[in-house]
C-alpha positions as CSV (number, residue, x, y, z in Angstrom):
1,X,71.3,123.2,-68.5
2,X,69.4,126.3,-67.5
3,X,70.3,127.5,-64.0
4,X,68.9,131.0,-64.2
5,X,66.1,130.4,-61.7
6,X,68.1,128.6,-59.0
7,X,68.0,130.3,-55.6
8,X,70.7,129.5,-53.1
9,X,69.8,129.9,-49.4
10,X,72.2,132.0,-47.4
11,X,72.6,129.3,-44.7
12,X,73.3,126.6,-47.3
13,X,76.6,125.4,-45.7
14,X,75.2,125.1,-42.2
15,X,72.1,123.2,-43.5
16,X,74.2,120.9,-45.6
17,X,76.6,120.1,-42.8
18,X,73.8,119.5,-40.3
19,X,72.0,117.1,-42.7
20,X,75.2,115.2,-43.4
21,X,76.1,114.7,-39.8
22,X,72.6,113.5,-38.9
23,X,72.7,111.2,-41.9
24,X,76.0,109.6,-40.8
25,X,74.9,109.2,-37.2
26,X,71.4,107.9,-37.8
27,X,71.8,105.7,-40.8
28,X,75.5,105.1,-41.1
29,X,75.3,105.3,-44.9
30,X,78.5,106.1,-46.9
31,X,79.0,109.8,-47.0
32,X,82.2,110.9,-48.6
33,X,83.6,114.4,-48.2
34,X,87.0,115.0,-49.8
35,X,87.8,117.9,-52.2
36,X,90.7,118.3,-54.7
37,X,92.4,121.5,-55.6
38,X,91.1,123.5,-58.5
39,X,92.9,125.7,-60.8
40,X,89.9,127.9,-61.5
41,X,87.1,129.2,-59.4
42,X,83.5,128.7,-60.7
43,X,80.2,130.3,-59.7
44,X,77.8,128.3,-57.4
45,X,75.4,126.2,-59.3
46,X,73.5,123.9,-56.9
47,X,70.3,122.0,-56.9
48,X,67.4,123.6,-55.1
49,X,65.9,120.9,-52.9
50,X,67.2,119.6,-49.5
51,X,67.3,116.1,-51.0
52,X,69.3,117.4,-54.0
53,X,71.8,119.2,-51.6
54,X,72.4,116.0,-49.8
55,X,72.9,113.9,-52.9
56,X,75.1,116.6,-54.5
57,X,77.2,117.0,-51.4
58,X,77.9,113.2,-51.2
59,X,79.5,113.5,-54.6
60,X,81.9,116.2,-53.4
61,X,84.3,114.2,-51.3
62,X,86.4,115.8,-48.6
63,X,86.4,113.1,-45.9
64,X,86.1,109.3,-46.0
65,X,83.4,108.2,-43.6
66,X,85.2,107.5,-40.3
67,X,82.7,105.0,-39.0
68,X,83.6,102.5,-41.8
69,X,87.3,102.8,-41.1
70,X,86.6,102.2,-37.4
71,X,84.4,99.1,-38.1
72,X,87.2,97.7,-40.4
73,X,90.0,98.5,-38.0
74,X,91.6,100.7,-40.6
75,X,92.2,103.6,-38.4
76,X,95.1,104.7,-36.1
77,X,94.3,106.3,-32.7
78,X,96.3,109.5,-31.8
79,X,94.7,111.4,-28.9
80,X,97.3,114.2,-28.8
81,X,96.2,117.7,-27.6
82,X,97.7,121.1,-28.5
83,X,96.5,124.4,-27.0
84,X,96.3,127.9,-28.4
85,X,95.4,130.2,-25.4
86,X,92.4,128.4,-24.1
87,X,91.5,126.6,-27.3
88,X,92.2,122.9,-27.5
89,X,93.0,121.0,-30.7
90,X,92.6,117.3,-30.1
91,X,94.1,115.1,-32.8
92,X,92.1,111.9,-32.6
93,X,92.6,109.5,-35.6
94,X,94.5,108.9,-38.8
95,X,93.5,107.0,-41.9
96,X,96.2,106.5,-44.5
97,X,96.6,104.6,-47.8
98,X,99.0,104.8,-50.7
99,X,97.3,108.0,-52.0
100,X,97.4,110.1,-48.9
101,X,96.8,110.7,-45.2
102,X,93.7,112.0,-43.4
103,X,94.0,113.3,-39.9
104,X,90.9,113.9,-37.9
105,X,90.8,116.3,-35.0
106,X,88.4,118.1,-32.7
107,X,88.7,121.7,-31.7
108,X,87.0,123.1,-28.6
109,X,85.9,126.3,-30.5
110,X,84.8,125.4,-34.0
111,X,85.6,128.9,-35.2
112,X,89.3,127.8,-35.1
113,X,90.9,125.4,-37.5
114,X,94.3,124.4,-38.9
115,X,95.4,126.8,-41.7
116,X,98.8,125.7,-43.0
117,X,100.9,122.6,-42.3
118,X,103.6,120.4,-43.7
119,X,104.7,116.8,-43.3
120,X,108.3,116.1,-42.4
121,X,109.9,112.7,-43.3
122,X,112.6,112.1,-40.7
123,X,114.7,109.1,-39.6
124,X,114.8,107.7,-36.1
125,X,117.4,110.3,-35.0
126,X,115.2,113.1,-36.2
127,X,117.2,113.9,-39.4
128,X,115.2,115.0,-42.4
129,X,115.2,112.4,-45.1
130,X,113.2,114.4,-47.6
131,X,111.9,118.0,-48.0
132,X,108.8,118.9,-46.2
133,X,105.6,117.7,-47.9
134,X,103.0,120.4,-48.3
135,X,100.5,119.0,-50.8
136,X,97.0,118.9,-49.3
137,X,94.3,120.9,-47.7
138,X,92.3,121.3,-44.5
139,X,88.6,121.5,-43.7
140,X,88.1,124.6,-41.6
141,X,84.3,124.5,-41.4
142,X,82.9,126.8,-38.7
143,X,79.6,125.1,-38.1
144,X,78.9,125.7,-34.3
145,X,77.4,122.2,-34.0
146,X,80.4,120.4,-35.4
147,X,83.8,120.5,-33.8
148,X,85.3,117.8,-35.9
149,X,87.6,118.8,-38.7
150,X,90.3,117.2,-40.8
151,X,93.7,117.6,-42.6
152,X,94.3,115.8,-45.8
153,X,97.8,115.3,-47.2
154,X,98.5,114.0,-50.7
155,X,101.6,111.8,-51.0
156,X,103.8,110.3,-53.7
157,X,105.4,106.9,-54.0
158,X,108.7,107.9,-52.3
159,X,106.9,109.4,-49.3
160,X,104.7,106.4,-48.9
161,X,107.7,104.0,-49.1
162,X,109.4,106.0,-46.4
163,X,106.3,106.1,-44.2
164,X,105.8,102.3,-44.3
165,X,108.9,101.9,-42.1
166,X,109.5,105.2,-40.4
167,X,107.7,107.8,-38.3
168,X,106.7,111.1,-39.8
169,X,106.0,114.5,-38.3
170,X,103.0,116.7,-39.0
171,X,104.1,120.3,-38.5
172,X,101.3,122.8,-37.9
173,X,102.4,126.3,-38.8
174,X,99.3,128.4,-38.6
175,X,95.7,128.2,-37.3
176,X,92.9,130.4,-38.5
177,X,89.9,132.0,-36.8
178,X,86.6,132.6,-38.6
179,X,85.1,135.8,-37.4
180,X,82.4,136.0,-40.0
181,X,79.6,135.6,-37.5
182,X,81.2,137.9,-34.8
183,X,79.1,141.0,-34.2
184,X,82.2,143.0,-33.5
185,X,85.3,142.4,-35.7
186,X,88.1,143.0,-33.2
187,X,90.9,142.2,-35.7
188,X,91.5,141.7,-39.4
189,X,94.3,139.2,-38.8
190,X,92.6,135.8,-38.5
191,X,95.7,133.6,-38.8
192,X,98.0,132.9,-35.9
193,X,101.4,131.3,-36.0
194,X,102.0,128.1,-33.9
195,X,104.8,125.6,-33.7
196,X,103.1,122.2,-33.2
197,X,104.7,119.0,-34.1
198,X,102.9,115.6,-34.1
199,X,105.2,112.7,-34.6
200,X,103.5,109.5,-35.6
201,X,103.9,106.0,-37.1
202,X,101.2,105.5,-39.7
203,X,100.0,102.1,-41.0
204,X,99.6,102.5,-44.7
205,X,96.8,100.6,-46.4
206,X,97.5,99.2,-49.8
207,X,95.8,100.5,-53.0
208,X,94.6,98.1,-55.6
209,X,95.6,99.0,-59.2
210,X,93.4,97.9,-62.1
211,X,94.8,98.4,-65.6
212,X,92.6,100.1,-68.2
213,X,94.7,101.0,-71.3
214,X,92.1,102.8,-73.4
215,X,92.9,105.6,-75.9
216,X,90.8,108.5,-77.1
217,X,91.6,110.9,-80.0
218,X,90.7,114.4,-79.0
219,X,91.0,117.9,-80.6
220,X,94.3,118.5,-78.8
221,X,95.9,115.1,-78.7
222,X,95.6,111.5,-77.6
223,X,94.2,110.8,-74.1
224,X,95.2,107.4,-72.7
225,X,93.4,106.0,-69.6
226,X,96.1,104.0,-67.9
227,X,94.7,102.5,-64.7
228,X,92.2,102.8,-61.8
229,X,93.4,102.9,-58.2
230,X,91.1,101.7,-55.4
231,X,92.1,103.3,-52.1
232,X,90.6,103.6,-48.7
233,X,90.4,107.4,-49.0
234,X,89.6,107.8,-52.7
235,X,89.4,106.2,-56.1
236,X,91.8,107.5,-58.8
237,X,91.8,107.3,-62.6
238,X,95.3,107.8,-64.0
239,X,95.7,109.0,-67.6
240,X,98.3,110.5,-69.9
241,X,97.8,113.2,-72.6
242,X,100.1,113.4,-75.7
243,X,99.5,116.7,-77.4
244,X,99.4,117.0,-81.2
245,X,102.6,118.7,-82.5
246,X,100.4,121.5,-84.0
247,X,98.8,122.3,-80.6
248,X,100.7,125.2,-78.9
249,X,100.7,126.9,-75.5
250,X,98.6,124.4,-73.7
251,X,99.0,124.8,-69.9
252,X,96.5,122.1,-68.8
253,X,94.2,119.6,-70.2
254,X,91.4,118.4,-67.9
255,X,89.3,115.5,-69.1
256,X,85.6,115.4,-68.1
257,X,84.5,111.9,-67.2
258,X,81.2,110.2,-66.5
259,X,81.7,107.7,-63.8
260,X,79.2,104.9,-63.2
261,X,79.3,102.6,-60.1
262,X,76.9,99.8,-61.0
263,X,73.7,101.8,-61.6
264,X,74.8,104.9,-59.6
265,X,76.5,107.9,-61.4
266,X,79.0,109.9,-59.4
267,X,80.9,113.1,-60.3
268,X,84.6,113.3,-61.2
269,X,86.1,115.5,-58.6
270,X,89.4,117.1,-59.6
271,X,87.5,120.1,-60.6
272,X,85.3,119.9,-57.7
273,X,85.8,122.4,-55.5
274,X,86.5,124.1,-52.5
275,X,83.9,125.9,-50.3
276,X,85.7,127.5,-47.3
277,X,88.8,125.3,-47.5
278,X,92.3,126.3,-46.7
279,X,94.8,125.0,-49.1
280,X,98.5,124.7,-48.2
281,X,99.5,123.8,-51.7
282,X,97.9,122.7,-54.9
283,X,99.1,119.7,-56.9
284,X,97.9,119.0,-60.4
285,X,98.7,115.6,-61.9
286,X,97.2,113.5,-64.7
287,X,94.6,112.0,-62.4
288,X,90.8,112.2,-61.8
289,X,89.4,111.3,-58.4
290,X,86.0,110.1,-57.2
291,X,84.7,108.6,-54.0
292,X,86.3,105.6,-52.4
293,X,84.7,102.2,-53.2
294,X,87.2,100.5,-50.9
295,X,84.5,99.2,-48.5
296,X,81.8,98.6,-51.2
297,X,81.0,95.6,-53.3
298,X,80.9,97.2,-56.7
299,X,80.5,94.8,-59.6
300,X,81.0,97.2,-62.5
301,X,82.6,100.6,-63.1
302,X,81.8,102.5,-66.2
303,X,84.1,105.4,-67.4
304,X,83.1,107.6,-70.3
305,X,85.0,110.6,-71.7
306,X,82.4,113.4,-72.2
307,X,84.6,116.4,-72.7
308,X,87.8,118.4,-72.2
309,X,88.6,121.7,-70.6
310,X,91.8,123.1,-72.0
311,X,93.8,126.0,-70.4
312,X,96.2,128.0,-72.6
313,X,99.0,130.1,-71.4
314,X,100.6,132.0,-74.3
315,X,104.4,132.1,-74.2
316,X,104.3,135.0,-76.7
317,X,101.0,136.7,-75.9
318,X,99.3,138.8,-78.6
319,X,99.7,142.5,-78.0
320,X,97.2,145.2,-78.9
321,X,97.1,149.0,-78.8
322,X,94.0,151.0,-77.6
323,X,93.3,154.6,-78.4
324,X,90.9,156.2,-75.8
325,X,89.8,158.8,-78.4
326,X,88.6,156.1,-80.7
327,X,86.5,154.0,-78.3
328,X,84.7,151.8,-78.8
329,X,87.3,149.7,-80.7
330,X,87.0,146.2,-82.0
331,X,89.7,143.6,-81.9
332,X,90.2,140.0,-83.0
333,X,91.7,137.1,-81.0
334,X,92.3,134.0,-83.1
335,X,89.1,134.5,-85.0
336,X,86.9,135.7,-82.1
337,X,85.9,139.4,-81.9
338,X,85.7,141.5,-78.8
339,X,85.4,145.3,-78.1
340,X,86.8,147.8,-75.6
341,X,83.8,150.1,-75.3
342,X,84.9,152.6,-72.7
343,X,87.5,153.7,-70.1
344,X,87.0,155.3,-66.7
345,X,89.6,157.3,-64.9
346,X,89.8,156.1,-61.3
347,X,91.7,157.6,-58.4
348,X,94.8,155.4,-58.8
349,X,94.2,153.5,-62.0
350,X,92.2,153.4,-65.2
351,X,89.4,150.8,-65.8
352,X,88.5,149.6,-69.3
353,X,85.2,147.9,-70.0
354,X,85.6,145.0,-72.4
355,X,82.7,143.4,-74.2
356,X,82.8,139.9,-75.5
357,X,80.4,138.5,-78.1
358,X,77.7,136.1,-76.9
359,X,77.5,134.1,-80.2
360,X,79.9,132.3,-82.5
361,X,82.4,131.8,-79.7
362,X,85.6,129.8,-79.9
363,X,86.8,130.3,-76.3
364,X,84.8,130.2,-73.1
365,X,87.2,132.8,-71.7
366,X,90.2,134.9,-72.7
367,X,91.5,137.8,-70.7
368,X,92.4,141.3,-71.7
369,X,95.3,142.3,-69.5
370,X,96.6,145.8,-68.8
371,X,98.6,144.4,-65.9
372,X,96.2,145.4,-63.1
373,X,93.7,142.6,-62.8
374,X,89.9,143.1,-63.0
375,X,86.7,141.2,-62.8
376,X,84.4,139.2,-65.1
377,X,80.8,138.7,-65.9
378,X,79.6,135.3,-67.1
379,X,76.5,134.2,-69.1
380,X,75.3,131.4,-71.3
381,X,76.9,131.7,-74.7
382,X,76.8,129.9,-78.1
383,X,79.7,128.6,-80.1
384,X,80.7,128.4,-83.8
385,X,80.2,124.6,-83.5
386,X,77.0,124.9,-81.5
387,X,75.0,122.5,-83.7
388,X,77.7,119.9,-83.1
389,X,77.7,120.5,-79.4
390,X,73.9,120.3,-79.1
391,X,73.9,117.0,-81.0
392,X,76.5,115.5,-78.6
393,X,74.6,116.9,-75.5
394,X,71.3,115.4,-76.7
395,X,72.9,112.0,-77.2
396,X,74.8,112.0,-73.9
397,X,71.9,113.2,-71.8
398,X,70.2,109.9,-72.6
399,X,73.2,107.9,-71.3
400,X,74.5,110.1,-68.4
401,X,71.9,111.2,-65.9
402,X,74.3,113.6,-64.1
403,X,75.7,115.2,-67.2
404,X,74.9,118.7,-66.2
405,X,76.8,118.4,-62.9
406,X,79.9,117.2,-65.0
407,X,79.6,120.0,-67.6
408,X,78.7,122.7,-65.0
409,X,80.7,121.8,-61.8
410,X,80.5,124.0,-58.8
411,X,83.8,125.8,-58.3
412,X,83.3,129.1,-56.4
413,X,83.9,132.6,-57.9
414,X,83.9,132.1,-61.6
415,X,81.6,130.0,-63.8
416,X,83.2,128.3,-66.8
417,X,80.8,125.5,-67.5
418,X,80.6,123.9,-70.9
419,X,78.1,126.5,-72.3
420,X,79.1,129.6,-70.3
421,X,81.6,132.2,-71.1
422,X,82.9,135.7,-70.2
423,X,80.6,138.4,-71.7
424,X,82.1,141.4,-69.9
425,X,85.3,142.3,-68.2
426,X,86.5,145.3,-66.1
427,X,90.2,145.4,-66.9
428,X,92.4,147.7,-64.7
429,X,95.5,149.5,-65.8
430,X,97.6,150.7,-62.8
431,X,99.8,152.7,-65.1
432,X,97.4,155.4,-66.4
433,X,99.6,156.0,-69.4
434,X,99.6,152.5,-70.6
435,X,97.9,152.0,-73.9
436,X,99.0,148.4,-74.7
437,X,97.3,145.3,-73.5
438,X,97.9,141.5,-73.9
439,X,96.0,138.3,-74.0
440,X,98.0,135.8,-71.9
441,X,95.4,133.1,-70.9
442,X,92.4,131.4,-72.5
443,X,90.0,128.6,-71.7
444,X,88.3,126.4,-74.3
445,X,85.9,123.4,-73.9
446,X,85.2,120.4,-76.1
447,X,82.4,117.8,-76.0
448,X,82.7,114.2,-76.8
449,X,80.3,111.2,-77.2
450,X,82.5,108.2,-76.6
451,X,81.9,104.5,-75.7
452,X,81.9,103.6,-72.0
453,X,84.9,101.7,-70.7
454,X,83.7,98.8,-68.5
455,X,85.8,97.7,-65.5
456,X,85.1,94.7,-63.4
457,X,86.8,95.4,-60.1
């Protein structure tokens, strides 16, 4: 689980995109590229070889391979062009199933892409039948060799039922311009308002639902696996979590699953990750997603619970007082010690340096808040139950080849893997006279060694 020596090339994204496109065109193997919203941002932890990049990237899905949909006549032609100045956006094709809609488009200048959008459900007379649907994301990659991009829209049952018999309208509100490679930055504003409306009738492919009905007892409650949905765009595991009455202030429980497709192990993807993706809206439900097996002949699917990531939001946060004249000061949060070691007087705020212990941890992260934000440093840490965690990891690593990618997923910006935690924080106080701080949020992880659930699709 050591990632200290990994070096990430500066041109990683361009190299990965180039390899993926060549792979699809030359060999027409299944490459899946769809990404789901994340609540947290995690630091980049990627394999170091070109082969590993390719295999890793296939597990982070942001687009179902279009060639397969074309071969199976599961695609709808659009061919509608919109223009912004001299830039053309050509909407080409749509794939849709009961989980969502994927709209493929080309743009004449790949530095431009769709930024924000919504989906209007309207009747034949143009009257709105439901509020605008804004759940989804776009893929605004700026690779100069690739003009093809996509918009993905999550949908629910009501929207799907409406779309089966009625046209819908894709409303494009803003486009964005990536000026990161421009030698001269002419403007800071890189989003431009447009009013584009694409009305379409979309054939909806059915999703097969396979019941599971498996329960796990966890530290925070009972996790029940309900069913597996097989769609053309993605595969979805649906689950419920019933919290124990003694568990308070839980904002989100995120299961970590090992997913086996015959002999191949793939990553669960709800945590997975955005690179340079625009997100119109984030939707978090009790589901875990992995690549579509719609076109594959999979004989056996194995699902194993290997952990939980639990997010806490404290309704009545603990409050503390700090005295600058007595620094460093030590505090306790639910049995875990931390220190405020210094304060620096900035021009328009004060900045406190907070130090968290690296051993005997309970939480991967909790945040000292003076109301002004801040930044965090992450390192590998050990926990009070480290012997138990090591035992589970040793056992699971023999059963789950991609265990590290599940425990330490790539989500940019912050790294809260299973064995990493915040070790230092710079906490800002906009009010220089403020001496009180709170702890409002925390993150904790749990490891489990459970039996594999076998599904015969």
